C-alpha positions as CSV (number, residue, x, y, z in Angstrom):
1,X,0.0,0.0,0.0
2,X,1.4,3.4,-0.9
3,X,1.9,5.9,1.9
4,X,0.3,9.3,1.6
5,X,1.3,11.0,4.9
6,X,4.7,11.3,6.4
7,X,5.3,11.7,10.2
8,X,8.3,12.8,12.2
9,X,9.1,9.2,13.0
10,X,9.3,8.5,9.2
11,X,11.6,11.5,8.8
12,X,13.9,10.1,11.5
13,X,14.1,6.8,9.6
14,X,14.7,8.4,6.1
15,X,17.2,11.0,7.1
16,X,18.7,9.3,10.2
17,X,18.2,12.3,12.5
18,X,17.1,12.8,16.0
19,X,13.4,13.0,17.0
20,X,13.6,16.7,17.8
21,X,15.2,17.6,14.5
22,X,12.6,15.5,12.6
23,X,9.8,17.4,14.3
24,X,11.4,20.8,13.5
25,X,11.9,19.8,9.9
26,X,8.3,18.7,9.5
27,X,7.2,22.1,11.0
28,X,9.5,23.9,8.7
29,X,8.2,22.1,5.6
30,X,4.6,22.6,6.7
31,X,5.3,26.3,7.1
32,X,6.9,26.5,3.6
33,X,3.7,25.0,2.2
34,X,1.4,27.3,4.3
35,X,-0.2,24.4,6.1
36,X,-1.8,24.8,9.5
37,X,-1.0,22.7,12.6
38,X,-3.8,20.2,12.1
39,X,-3.0,19.6,8.4
40,X,-0.8,16.7,7.5
41,X,2.4,16.6,5.4
42,X,2.3,14.4,2.4
43,X,5.2,12.2,1.2
44,X,5.2,14.2,-2.1
45,X,5.6,17.5,-0.3
46,X,8.4,16.2,1.8
47,X,10.2,14.8,-1.2
48,X,9.7,17.9,-3.3
49,X,11.1,20.1,-0.4
50,X,14.2,18.0,0.1
51,X,14.6,17.0,-3.6
52,X,14.2,13.3,-2.9
53,X,12.7,10.6,-5.1
54,X,9.2,9.7,-3.9
55,X,9.5,6.1,-4.8
56,X,12.8,5.7,-3.0
57,X,11.4,7.2,0.2
58,X,8.3,5.0,0.0
59,X,10.4,1.9,-0.6
60,X,12.7,2.7,2.3
61,X,9.7,3.2,4.7
62,X,8.1,0.0,3.5
63,X,11.3,-1.9,4.1
64,X,11.7,-0.5,7.5
65,X,8.1,-1.3,8.6
66,X,8.3,-4.8,7.2
67,X,11.2,-5.6,9.4
68,X,9.2,-4.7,12.6
């Protein structure tokens, strides 16, 4: 199943960063896209902001969550 929403925990996994930095980055990206607090950040928006390939990010997250 394809992921639509990215959470700070997912950012930690993809970028190998601390939980605090992941939360700050999500807030920064949401601010850049003029999203409000309650609005979610999509994988596409995250990838566009950081110039990452959407499919690579989705594959990496799927791999990580399969191992659990």
